[in-house]
TIDREN-987597 format. One line per field, with one value per residue (C-alpha): residue number from 1; residue in three letters; x negated, y, z. Coordinates in nm, 3 decimals, padded with zeros to 5 digits. Each point is the difference from the previous one (the first is absolute). Layout:
REM TIDREN-987597
n <- (NUM|...)
res <- (ALA|...)
x <- (X|...)
y <- (Y|...)
z <- (Z|...)
This chain:
REM TIDREN-987597
n <- (1|2|3|4|5|6|7|8|9|10|11|12|13|14|15|16|17|18|19|20|21|22|23|24|25|26|27|28|29|30|31|32|33|34|35|36|37|38|39|40|41|42|43|44|45|46|47|48|49|50|51|52|53|54|55|56|57|58|59|60|61|62|63|64|65|66|67|68|69|70|71|72|73|74|75|76|77|78|79|80|81|82|83|84|85|86|87|88|89|90|91|92|93|94|95|96|97|98|99|100|101|102|103|104|105|106|107|108|109|110|111|112|113|114|115|116|117|118|119|120|121|122|123|124|125|126|127|128|129|130|131|132|133|134|135|136|137|138|139|140|141|142|143|144|145|146|147|148|149|150|151|152|153|154|155|156|157|158|159|160|161|162|163|164|165|166|167|168|169|170|171|172|173|174|175|176|177|178|179|180|181|182|183|184|185|186|187|188|189|190|191|192|193|194|195|196|197|198|199|200|201|202|203|204|205|206|207|208|209|210|211|212|213|214|215|216|217|218|219|220|221|222|223|224|225|226|227|228|229|230|231|232|233|234|235|236|237|238|239|240|241|242|243|244|245|246|247|248|249|250|251|252|253|254|255|256|257|258|259|260|261|262|263|264|265|266|267|268|269|270|271|272|273|274|275|276|277|278|279|280|281|282|283|284|285|286|287|288|289|290|291|292|293|294|295|296|297|298|299|300|301|302|303|304|305|306|307|308|309|310|311|312|313|314|315|316|317|318|319|320|321|322|323|324|325|326|327|328|329|330|331|332|333|334|335|336|337|338|339|340|341|342|343|344|345|346|347|348|349|350|351|352|353|354|355|356|357|358|359|360|361|362|363|364|365|366|367|368|369|370|371|372|373|374|375|376|377|378|379|380|381|382|383|384|385|386|387|388|389|390|391|392|393|394|395|396|397|398|399|400|401|402|403|404|405|406|407|408|409|410|411|412|413|414|415|416|417|418|419|420|421|422|423|424|425|426|427|428|429|430|431|432|433|434|435|436|437|438|439|440|441|442|443|444|445|446|447|448|449|450|451|452|453|454|455|456|457|458|459|460|461|462|463|464|465|466|467|468|469|470|471|472|473|474|475|476|477|478|479|480|481|482|483|484|485|486|487|488|489|490|491|492|493|494|495|496|497|498|499|500|501|502|503|504|505|506|507|508|509|510|511|512|513|514|515|516|517|518|519|520|521|522|523|524|525|526|527|528|529|530|531|532|533|534|535|536|537|538|539|540|541|542|543|544|545|546|547|548|549|550|551|552|553|554|555|556|557|558|559|560|561|562|563|564|565|566|567|568|569|570|571|572|573|574|575|576|577|578|579|580|581|582|583|584|585|586|587|588|589|590|591|592|593)
res <- (MET|ALA|GLY|ASP|GLY|THR|ARG|PRO|SER|ALA|ALA|GLN|ALA|ALA|GLY|GLN|THR|GLU|GLU|SER|VAL|PRO|PHE|GLU|THR|ALA|ASP|ILE|TYR|GLY|ALA|TYR|PRO|ARG|LEU|PRO|GLU|ASP|GLN|MET|ASP|ARG|LEU|ALA|ARG|HIS|GLY|ARG|ARG|ARG|GLU|VAL|ASP|ALA|GLY|ASP|VAL|LEU|ILE|ARG|GLU|GLY|GLU|HIS|CYS|GLU|THR|PHE|TYR|VAL|ILE|VAL|SER|GLY|SER|ILE|ALA|VAL|ILE|GLU|ASP|TYR|GLY|THR|PRO|GLY|GLU|ARG|LEU|LEU|ARG|VAL|HIS|GLY|PRO|GLY|ARG|PHE|ILE|GLY|GLU|LEU|GLY|LEU|LEU|ASN|GLY|GLN|VAL|ALA|PHE|TYR|THR|ALA|ALA|VAL|ARG|ASP|PRO|GLY|GLU|VAL|LEU|ALA|LEU|SER|MET|ASP|GLN|LEU|ARG|ASP|LEU|VAL|ALA|ARG|ASP|SER|VAL|LEU|GLY|ASP|LEU|VAL|LEU|ARG|ALA|CYS|LEU|GLY|ARG|ARG|ALA|LEU|LEU|VAL|GLY|GLN|GLY|ALA|GLY|PHE|ARG|ILE|VAL|GLY|SER|ARG|TYR|SER|PRO|ASP|THR|ARG|ARG|LEU|ARG|GLU|PHE|ALA|ALA|ARG|ASN|ARG|LEU|PRO|TYR|ARG|TRP|ILE|ASP|LEU|GLU|THR|ASP|LYS|GLU|ALA|GLU|GLU|LEU|LEU|ARG|ARG|PHE|GLY|VAL|GLY|PRO|GLU|GLU|THR|PRO|LEU|VAL|ILE|TRP|ARG|ASP|THR|THR|LEU|LEU|ARG|ASN|PRO|SER|ASN|ALA|GLU|LEU|ALA|ARG|LEU|THR|GLY|LEU|PRO|SER|LEU|PRO|ALA|GLU|ASN|HIS|HIS|GLY|ASP|LEU|LEU|ILE|LEU|GLY|SER|GLY|PRO|ALA|GLY|LEU|ALA|ALA|ALA|VAL|ASN|ALA|ALA|SER|GLU|GLY|LEU|GLY|THR|THR|LEU|VAL|GLU|ALA|LEU|ALA|THR|GLY|GLY|GLN|ALA|GLY|THR|SER|SER|ARG|ILE|GLU|ASN|LEU|LEU|GLY|PHE|PRO|SER|GLY|VAL|SER|GLY|ALA|GLU|LEU|THR|ASP|ARG|ALA|VAL|LEU|GLN|ALA|GLU|LYS|PHE|GLY|ALA|ARG|ILE|SER|VAL|PRO|ALA|GLU|ALA|ALA|ARG|LEU|GLU|PRO|ARG|ASP|GLY|HIS|TYR|ALA|VAL|GLY|PHE|ALA|ASP|GLY|SER|GLU|ILE|THR|ALA|ARG|ALA|VAL|VAL|LEU|ALA|THR|GLY|ALA|ARG|TYR|ARG|ARG|LEU|HIS|ALA|PRO|GLY|VAL|GLU|ARG|LEU|GLU|GLY|THR|SER|VAL|HIS|TYR|SER|ALA|THR|VAL|TYR|GLU|ALA|GLN|LYS|CYS|ARG|THR|ASP|PRO|VAL|ALA|VAL|VAL|GLY|GLY|GLY|ASN|SER|ALA|GLY|GLN|ALA|VAL|LEU|PHE|LEU|ALA|GLY|TYR|ALA|PRO|GLN|VAL|PHE|LEU|LEU|VAL|ARG|GLY|ALA|SER|LEU|GLU|GLU|HIS|MET|SER|ARG|TYR|LEU|ILE|ASP|GLN|VAL|GLU|ARG|HIS|PRO|ARG|VAL|ARG|VAL|LEU|LEU|HIS|THR|GLU|MET|THR|GLU|ALA|LEU|GLY|ASP|LYS|THR|LEU|GLU|ALA|VAL|ASP|VAL|VAL|ASP|ARG|ARG|THR|GLY|GLU|HIS|HIS|ARG|LEU|ALA|VAL|ARG|ALA|LEU|PHE|VAL|PHE|THR|GLY|ALA|GLU|PRO|HIS|THR|GLU|TRP|LEU|SER|GLY|ALA|LEU|ALA|LEU|ASP|ALA|ARG|GLY|PHE|VAL|LEU|THR|GLY|ALA|GLU|ALA|GLN|ALA|ARG|SER|ALA|PRO|GLY|MET|TRP|GLN|SER|GLN|GLY|ARG|ASP|CYS|LEU|THR|LEU|GLU|THR|SER|LEU|PRO|GLY|VAL|PHE|ALA|ALA|GLY|ASP|VAL|ARG|SER|GLY|SER|VAL|LYS|ARG|VAL|SER|SER|SER|ALA|GLY|GLU|GLY|ALA|MET|SER|ILE|HIS|PHE|VAL|HIS|ARG|TYR|LEU|GLY|HIS|THR|ALA|THR|PRO|GLY|GLY|THR|ASP|SER|SER|PRO|ARG|THR|ARG|PRO|LYS|GLN|SER|ALA|TRP|LEU|ALA)
x <- (00.000|-00.104|-00.103|00.345|00.172|00.130|-00.078|-00.283|00.086|-00.112|-00.256|-00.139|-00.030|-00.161|-00.249|-00.173|-00.370|-00.135|-00.197|00.332|-00.004|-00.371|00.030|00.215|-00.088|-00.158|00.195|-00.130|00.065|00.307|00.170|00.052|00.098|00.109|00.329|-00.012|00.211|00.275|00.047|00.008|00.267|00.205|-00.015|00.089|00.321|00.115|-00.160|00.086|-00.248|-00.088|-00.225|-00.225|-00.204|-00.327|00.062|00.324|00.011|00.136|-00.080|-00.051|-00.214|00.204|00.323|00.167|-00.028|00.273|-00.124|-00.258|-00.193|-00.195|-00.216|00.075|-00.221|-00.196|-00.149|00.098|-00.221|00.033|-00.080|-00.033|00.113|00.141|00.033|-00.206|-00.358|-00.104|00.142|-00.195|00.024|00.017|00.082|00.086|00.211|00.072|00.238|00.103|-00.047|00.268|00.014|00.058|-00.147|00.127|00.222|00.200|00.099|00.060|00.176|-00.276|-00.062|-00.267|-00.355|-00.087|00.153|00.024|-00.011|-00.018|-00.350|00.044|00.352|00.158|00.273|00.084|00.241|00.209|00.165|00.198|-00.122|00.309|-00.083|-00.358|00.104|00.240|-00.280|-00.256|00.258|00.011|-00.367|-00.239|-00.304|00.109|00.093|-00.338|-00.186|00.188|-00.026|-00.373|-00.064|00.205|-00.177|-00.339|00.090|00.101|-00.333|-00.187|00.199|-00.083|-00.367|-00.008|00.148|00.294|00.332|00.045|-00.273|-00.038|-00.194|-00.113|-00.276|-00.161|00.035|00.377|00.222|00.275|-00.238|-00.094|00.370|00.090|-00.300|00.079|00.365|-00.095|-00.266|00.215|00.287|-00.239|00.092|-00.244|-00.152|-00.324|-00.132|-00.159|-00.215|00.051|-00.356|-00.202|00.204|-00.028|00.336|00.170|-00.074|00.122|00.327|00.064|-00.054|00.226|00.289|-00.056|-00.038|-00.259|-00.207|00.213|00.302|-00.166|00.033|00.177|00.145|-00.021|00.145|00.004|-00.098|00.371|00.078|-00.152|00.078|-00.148|-00.092|00.289|00.128|-00.050|00.369|-00.034|-00.296|00.196|00.291|-00.235|-00.143|00.327|-00.043|00.345|00.167|00.257|00.365|00.144|00.274|00.010|-00.041|00.177|-00.122|-00.060|-00.369|-00.250|-00.370|-00.247|-00.350|-00.123|-00.306|00.001|00.262|00.236|-00.033|00.047|00.311|00.133|-00.056|00.172|00.288|00.082|-00.035|00.258|00.250|-00.045|00.030|-00.360|-00.179|-00.374|-00.151|-00.369|-00.161|-00.316|-00.063|00.118|-00.237|-00.084|-00.343|-00.024|00.041|-00.342|-00.178|-00.239|00.040|00.206|-00.133|00.176|00.356|00.182|00.038|-00.290|-00.309|-00.204|00.123|00.220|-00.040|00.238|00.117|00.091|00.171|00.202|00.102|00.110|00.202|00.166|00.109|00.123|00.209|00.144|00.097|00.233|00.160|-00.187|-00.002|-00.350|-00.068|-00.337|-00.086|00.242|-00.112|00.239|00.057|00.278|00.198|00.337|00.297|00.317|00.338|-00.145|-00.268|-00.338|-00.072|-00.357|-00.077|-00.297|-00.233|00.161|00.343|00.143|00.155|00.065|00.245|-00.024|00.143|-00.350|-00.354|-00.342|-00.294|-00.308|-00.192|-00.328|-00.298|-00.259|-00.374|-00.113|-00.180|-00.361|-00.058|-00.365|-00.167|00.006|00.253|00.315|-00.144|-00.115|00.320|00.130|-00.331|-00.259|00.187|00.273|00.252|00.048|-00.228|00.161|-00.142|00.034|-00.249|-00.220|-00.067|-00.175|-00.238|-00.196|-00.331|-00.012|00.016|00.323|00.100|00.306|00.111|00.194|-00.025|00.330|00.123|00.082|-00.355|-00.140|00.215|-00.102|-00.370|00.012|00.200|-00.232|-00.308|00.113|-00.054|-00.248|-00.370|00.023|00.279|-00.059|00.260|00.006|00.144|00.033|00.011|-00.264|00.126|00.246|00.171|00.227|00.224|-00.106|00.099|-00.274|00.032|-00.066|-00.289|-00.174|00.035|-00.103|-00.310|-00.112|00.049|-00.335|00.132|00.157|-00.178|00.188|-00.091|00.142|00.021|00.017|00.225|00.022|-00.036|-00.011|00.060|-00.263|00.049|00.165|00.215|-00.064|-00.138|-00.379|-00.065|00.153|-00.153|00.037|-00.092|-00.101|00.236|-00.251|-00.302|00.156|-00.237|00.129|-00.094|00.140|00.127|-00.011|00.345|00.230|00.336|00.153|00.289|00.184|00.195|00.005|00.321|00.355|00.267|00.374|00.194|00.285|00.009|00.341|00.137|-00.101|00.314|00.204|-00.130|-00.259|-00.370|-00.306|-00.277|-00.173|00.316|00.071|00.363|00.106|00.214|00.165|-00.013|-00.230|00.245|00.296|-00.175|-00.034|00.350|00.279|00.185|00.280|-00.108|-00.033|00.281|00.230|-00.135|00.070|-00.348|-00.372|-00.229|-00.118|-00.369|-00.078|00.278|-00.081|00.172|00.276|00.223|-00.024|-00.333|-00.291|-00.378|-00.243|-00.369|-00.267|00.243|00.126|-00.164|-00.198|00.000|-00.295|-00.155|-00.032|00.173|00.135|00.138|00.169|00.159|00.119|00.154|00.169|00.158|00.097|00.161|00.272|00.099|00.066|00.176|00.244|00.056|00.067|00.235|00.183|00.042|00.111|00.329|00.007|00.266|00.331|-00.141|-00.150|-00.314|00.094|-00.326|-00.016|-00.283|-00.253|-00.008|-00.323|-00.066|00.049|-00.307|-00.328|-00.369|-00.249|00.074)
y <- (00.000|00.360|00.204|00.163|-00.336|00.013|-00.248|00.120|00.058|-00.254|00.250|00.059|-00.372|-00.056|00.270|-00.223|-00.027|-00.308|-00.067|-00.108|-00.291|-00.087|-00.293|00.175|-00.086|00.289|00.144|-00.173|00.164|00.173|-00.331|00.081|00.368|00.169|00.176|00.378|00.157|00.126|-00.344|-00.167|00.243|-00.048|-00.379|00.032|00.182|-00.295|-00.303|-00.186|00.021|-00.336|-00.090|-00.300|-00.224|-00.178|-00.314|00.117|-00.110|00.264|-00.168|-00.373|-00.159|-00.181|00.185|00.295|00.332|00.259|00.248|00.277|00.045|00.312|-00.009|00.275|-00.129|-00.315|-00.215|-00.280|-00.281|-00.145|-00.371|-00.287|-00.352|00.136|-00.262|-00.263|-00.121|00.205|00.328|00.298|00.368|00.213|00.351|00.209|00.314|00.277|00.296|00.176|-00.298|-00.219|-00.377|-00.166|-00.057|-00.052|-00.294|00.236|00.204|-00.271|-00.259|-00.259|-00.184|00.127|-00.135|00.081|00.031|00.338|-00.042|00.262|00.019|00.285|00.078|00.321|00.127|-00.027|00.165|-00.251|00.096|-00.222|-00.018|00.190|00.280|00.007|00.007|00.283|00.197|-00.045|00.083|00.345|00.021|-00.087|00.066|-00.268|-00.234|00.034|-00.045|-00.319|-00.142|00.064|-00.154|-00.311|-00.050|00.040|-00.244|-00.266|00.040|-00.036|-00.311|-00.152|00.080|-00.153|-00.330|00.034|-00.175|-00.361|-00.246|-00.199|-00.321|-00.164|-00.098|00.255|-00.257|-00.039|00.175|00.032|00.167|00.248|00.054|00.080|00.227|00.190|00.041|00.133|00.233|00.137|00.068|00.163|-00.245|-00.023|-00.349|-00.186|-00.284|-00.294|-00.199|-00.372|-00.073|00.253|00.138|-00.192|00.138|-00.200|-00.336|00.119|00.128|-00.322|-00.196|00.226|-00.027|-00.366|00.036|-00.136|00.185|-00.154|00.195|00.337|00.282|00.101|00.331|00.045|00.292|00.069|-00.361|-00.081|00.006|-00.250|-00.019|-00.281|00.123|00.246|00.153|00.372|00.048|-00.181|00.217|00.308|-00.095|-00.065|00.351|00.178|00.087|00.065|-00.293|-00.037|00.016|-00.337|00.019|00.129|00.375|00.240|00.353|00.283|-00.055|-00.282|00.091|-00.282|00.085|00.237|00.168|00.378|-00.030|-00.216|00.204|00.329|-00.143|-00.116|00.339|00.188|-00.244|-00.037|00.373|00.064|-00.240|-00.312|-00.329|-00.109|-00.328|-00.037|-00.348|-00.088|-00.337|00.040|00.332|00.358|00.231|-00.235|00.038|00.360|-00.121|-00.165|00.322|00.126|00.365|00.178|00.350|00.116|-00.014|00.332|00.125|-00.192|00.222|-00.213|-00.325|-00.265|-00.373|-00.224|-00.147|00.337|00.114|-00.322|00.015|00.362|-00.080|-00.303|00.207|00.271|-00.245|-00.162|00.333|00.063|-00.342|-00.215|-00.369|-00.151|-00.375|-00.183|-00.257|-00.104|-00.105|00.065|-00.302|00.095|00.298|-00.033|00.226|-00.085|00.177|00.343|-00.040|-00.172|-00.302|-00.065|-00.342|-00.059|-00.294|-00.087|-00.038|00.332|00.253|00.375|00.168|00.366|00.242|00.098|-00.135|00.167|-00.228|00.130|-00.323|00.159|-00.199|-00.213|-00.018|-00.268|-00.284|-00.036|-00.319|-00.086|-00.314|-00.014|00.279|-00.203|-00.206|00.318|00.201|00.114|-00.060|00.194|00.106|00.261|00.189|00.284|00.198|00.056|00.032|-00.378|-00.074|00.302|-00.099|-00.313|00.202|00.190|-00.180|-00.126|00.151|-00.042|00.035|00.160|-00.095|00.261|00.348|00.166|00.217|-00.295|-00.130|00.345|00.039|-00.346|00.074|00.316|-00.170|-00.302|00.221|00.119|-00.353|-00.192|00.093|-00.008|-00.024|-00.102|00.121|-00.232|00.170|-00.166|00.330|00.258|00.265|00.067|00.284|-00.225|-00.117|00.183|00.348|00.261|00.065|-00.368|-00.022|00.288|-00.163|-00.345|00.124|00.211|-00.261|-00.128|-00.351|-00.050|-00.133|00.008|-00.270|00.084|-00.246|-00.270|-00.304|-00.250|-00.355|-00.223|00.006|-00.199|-00.159|-00.303|00.112|00.374|00.225|00.020|00.176|00.086|-00.056|00.298|00.060|00.318|00.006|00.195|-00.228|-00.328|-00.006|-00.174|00.077|-00.061|00.237|-00.118|00.105|-00.155|00.125|00.077|00.241|-00.019|00.286|-00.096|00.133|-00.103|-00.226|00.016|-00.257|-00.031|-00.370|-00.026|00.269|-00.178|-00.049|00.238|00.325|00.124|-00.015|00.110|-00.238|00.027|-00.055|00.362|00.114|00.202|00.311|00.276|-00.011|-00.305|-00.192|00.108|-00.132|-00.341|-00.012|-00.234|00.118|00.242|00.041|00.377|00.062|-00.166|00.238|00.302|00.140|-00.058|-00.175|00.242|00.084|-00.248|-00.244|-00.353|-00.208|-00.065|00.303|00.095|-00.174|00.244|-00.038|00.234|-00.001|-00.248|-00.270|00.226|-00.026|00.313|00.138|00.191|-00.223|00.263|00.036|00.346|-00.110|-00.303|00.207|00.249|-00.271|-00.154|00.331|00.071|-00.343|00.103|00.287|-00.258|-00.232|00.282|00.061|-00.371|-00.029|00.314|-00.142|-00.347|-00.055|-00.278|-00.272|00.145|00.350|-00.002|-00.126|-00.279|00.021|00.276|00.242|00.064|00.368|00.165|-00.030|00.323|-00.067|-00.022|-00.055|00.230|00.031)
z <- (00.000|-00.044|00.300|00.031|00.013|-00.358|-00.272|-00.233|-00.363|-00.258|-00.125|00.347|00.064|-00.337|00.080|00.252|-00.077|-00.167|00.320|00.155|-00.245|-00.006|-00.238|-00.259|-00.359|-00.187|-00.292|-00.314|-00.337|00.141|00.078|00.370|00.018|00.319|-00.066|00.057|00.274|-00.229|-00.153|00.341|00.123|-00.317|00.040|00.370|-00.090|-00.210|00.164|00.318|00.287|00.145|00.292|-00.067|00.228|-00.063|-00.204|-00.161|-00.366|-00.239|-00.333|-00.036|-00.270|-00.264|00.078|-00.171|00.179|-00.037|00.260|-00.029|00.326|00.099|00.311|00.251|00.280|00.077|-00.274|-00.237|-00.129|-00.350|00.023|-00.245|00.103|00.326|00.272|-00.184|00.058|-00.304|00.132|-00.136|00.092|-00.316|00.120|00.307|-00.035|00.248|00.034|-00.319|-00.228|-00.156|-00.050|-00.336|-00.345|-00.354|00.095|00.222|-00.305|-00.260|00.213|00.028|00.324|00.239|-00.036|00.362|00.346|00.174|00.378|00.274|00.147|00.250|00.128|-00.114|-00.227|-00.369|-00.239|-00.196|-00.330|-00.232|-00.358|-00.112|00.245|-00.124|-00.367|00.073|00.166|-00.274|-00.265|00.161|00.096|-00.284|00.223|00.247|-00.285|-00.168|00.330|00.086|-00.352|-00.031|00.339|-00.080|-00.333|00.168|00.276|-00.250|-00.180|00.330|00.096|-00.338|00.042|00.349|-00.111|00.238|-00.063|-00.110|-00.094|-00.320|00.054|-00.320|-00.235|-00.225|-00.280|00.047|-00.259|00.262|00.244|-00.273|-00.078|00.361|00.047|-00.319|00.098|00.344|-00.138|-00.281|00.243|00.248|00.276|00.293|00.015|00.061|-00.215|00.181|-00.242|00.040|-00.113|00.199|00.292|00.328|00.109|-00.276|00.160|00.339|-00.149|-00.193|00.320|00.204|-00.246|-00.080|-00.375|-00.238|-00.262|-00.273|00.131|-00.047|-00.081|00.320|00.108|00.377|00.191|00.373|00.071|-00.017|-00.372|-00.242|-00.371|-00.208|-00.348|-00.014|-00.320|-00.055|00.078|00.334|00.096|-00.105|00.225|00.293|-00.025|-00.068|-00.367|-00.155|-00.174|-00.277|00.105|00.099|-00.263|-00.356|00.031|-00.237|-00.049|-00.241|-00.068|00.042|-00.024|-00.055|00.118|00.271|-00.147|-00.053|-00.277|00.201|00.318|-00.185|-00.165|00.339|00.164|-00.281|-00.042|00.369|00.070|-00.272|00.154|-00.211|00.185|-00.049|00.062|-00.060|-00.015|00.005|-00.075|00.209|00.176|-00.011|-00.181|-00.283|-00.154|00.123|00.357|-00.018|-00.101|00.265|-00.103|-00.264|-00.060|-00.317|00.133|00.019|00.357|00.155|-00.043|00.241|-00.155|00.153|00.040|-00.189|00.332|00.149|-00.319|-00.003|00.366|-00.035|-00.312|00.161|00.301|-00.235|-00.204|00.312|00.154|-00.297|00.039|-00.253|00.092|-00.040|-00.002|00.009|-00.130|-00.270|-00.347|-00.288|-00.223|-00.243|-00.132|-00.166|-00.087|00.189|-00.018|-00.074|00.266|00.014|00.219|00.108|00.142|00.228|00.048|00.335|-00.164|00.117|-00.235|-00.016|-00.236|-00.096|-00.252|-00.118|00.038|00.002|-00.079|00.182|00.053|-00.108|-00.116|00.176|-00.048|-00.242|00.165|-00.099|-00.199|00.050|00.138|00.379|00.049|00.067|00.287|00.177|-00.038|00.337|00.175|-00.200|-00.314|00.054|-00.212|00.247|00.228|00.339|00.348|00.043|-00.276|00.067|00.360|-00.125|-00.215|00.262|-00.047|-00.359|-00.351|-00.198|-00.365|-00.160|-00.352|-00.197|-00.146|00.087|00.285|00.224|-00.035|00.075|00.312|00.119|-00.054|00.209|00.274|00.019|-00.003|00.341|00.132|-00.218|-00.028|-00.383|-00.255|-00.363|-00.252|-00.303|-00.309|-00.342|-00.186|-00.084|00.247|00.279|-00.186|-00.206|00.288|00.320|00.112|00.011|00.374|00.071|-00.246|00.175|00.342|-00.122|-00.179|00.296|00.271|00.130|00.065|-00.342|-00.306|-00.332|-00.254|-00.344|-00.291|00.269|00.021|00.283|-00.131|00.311|00.374|00.189|00.339|00.150|00.291|-00.025|-00.270|-00.005|-00.331|-00.336|-00.340|-00.232|-00.361|-00.178|-00.300|-00.210|00.044|00.112|00.299|00.314|00.359|00.347|00.264|00.361|00.121|00.259|-00.127|-00.338|-00.056|-00.332|-00.163|-00.369|-00.145|00.070|-00.140|00.071|00.196|-00.250|-00.088|00.166|-00.234|-00.320|-00.206|00.217|-00.150|-00.249|00.095|-00.196|-00.108|00.339|00.203|00.097|-00.011|-00.306|00.058|-00.201|-00.379|-00.002|00.220|-00.215|-00.310|00.167|00.149|-00.107|-00.313|00.078|00.364|-00.002|-00.244|00.252|00.265|-00.217|00.068|-00.048|00.242|00.271|00.041|00.283|-00.087|-00.112|-00.268|00.256|00.068|00.367|00.058|00.022|00.032|00.174|00.085|-00.098|-00.116|-00.279|-00.341|-00.078|00.355|00.144|00.266|00.273|00.336|-00.076|-00.337|00.151|00.275|-00.260|-00.216|00.304|00.089|-00.363|-00.038|00.245|-00.228|-00.272|00.246|00.078|-00.370|-00.052|00.298|-00.108|-00.350|00.112|00.178|00.258|-00.024|00.108|-00.021|00.351|00.163|00.237|00.192|00.262|-00.055|00.270|00.086|00.112|00.373|00.188|00.215|-00.182|00.024|-00.160|-00.371)
């Protein structure tokens, strides 16, 4: 209590010195800000004060959290594997800080337990109260969002969360690790061949090596070789609706094009569902830094851009589901039905194809057996952390290769960039070329092609050839990163709509020329700019034939596609003259746009 017998304000309590919480975690990269006095007082006017005792659990690992906690006095510990033999203290927070990370905002389960360390008082706000506040206070919204994004990155880097136990040679282990990494889920890999902890875990759970890979969480949950969908459900990633869902618009793919389409469609009142086969963000989500995107003068990582866009789409009411792989597309009663690999189905009045493109796999001797262990098709913090002591090589000459080189050079002692062409200018932006050529740890090898990956269990070297002279030599590298052009994932669309010779989706006049006879005459109009050979099905971003393979271009096409969706829906009457599916209106409470 204050000296006059009255309760101190939230701001006064938060103003306690850090010495009152001697073990408080230092603020790292702005992930643990102390809220200023005015913000604390504003939160206090809306939140509920609650006294807490040592040992009280506010957030429990593996469970959804729907409450935003701000510490007024005392301290709170963030703990992994709380109450188990493997319990580990991650953070300690004192007055003026709040508890929560990205999962708090996007509906995932918690990857930690928050327990009271020193008794005191907290402010508790429901998520609706918090959303209402940040909708009216962009400063608070940006502070909370930045902190939550930073905390997720730190959790990922620490290897918190669930554990994947499996062999580095197992395709299913590689699949689970890729799914977790691409979805930015905190986890730790325990190598069956080299990690002593693996044997102890197998013994504890009574399983044999042949039953791996395993997913273990909190020492209470064990999944034997789960599917990506099972892992998604465990961690709280959004799933497809249980029954056939009807809506205005179905967007397939959640890269920049798909997310931009979702934001624009949902904000304009269309009932919008976005479905992703592997991970939100698509290929762009694996980029370490994007520096030529409008509005980000200091650059932005693909992960942060993705997480911001997902929250933005969800705030307007878009329904996002991961993972769900589309398997068929067919017209049905004036709508389009999309069937998925798991047997589910979604029907919508219009469809936007934004499935992007994936990096081509490198077909050279020795590469396939090392994929997932030493050969990678993305450069994220997971792979980079393994490259602190040994040289690595990057294959490719485009922007993605350049971004990967600069990112990896922050970890590895030397990075070789292997480029088939005579210069970087043909496919790489000038700003990246300048940085790559100036970096002291980067060595660019032009006219160079990788011909073989050498090594039994892990990469030991690569054989390269000078395409001008035919001379071979070896580079002693321990990891290989491949960014060699992209190909679309459109096999499932073959026969349903018109594709070009490389499998990219045709749109506009080219699509109209390949459409069924009389198709557009029956519509009483020409094919719209981003429309495919099926009226009401649109394509945006990298999957579209002739598109510019850049993040900004994809986002622009995604946004523009909704203009054409509106034109199509306005031109086409629904059966009976009304839309039987209720539209989702924009939410009144919102996160930072």
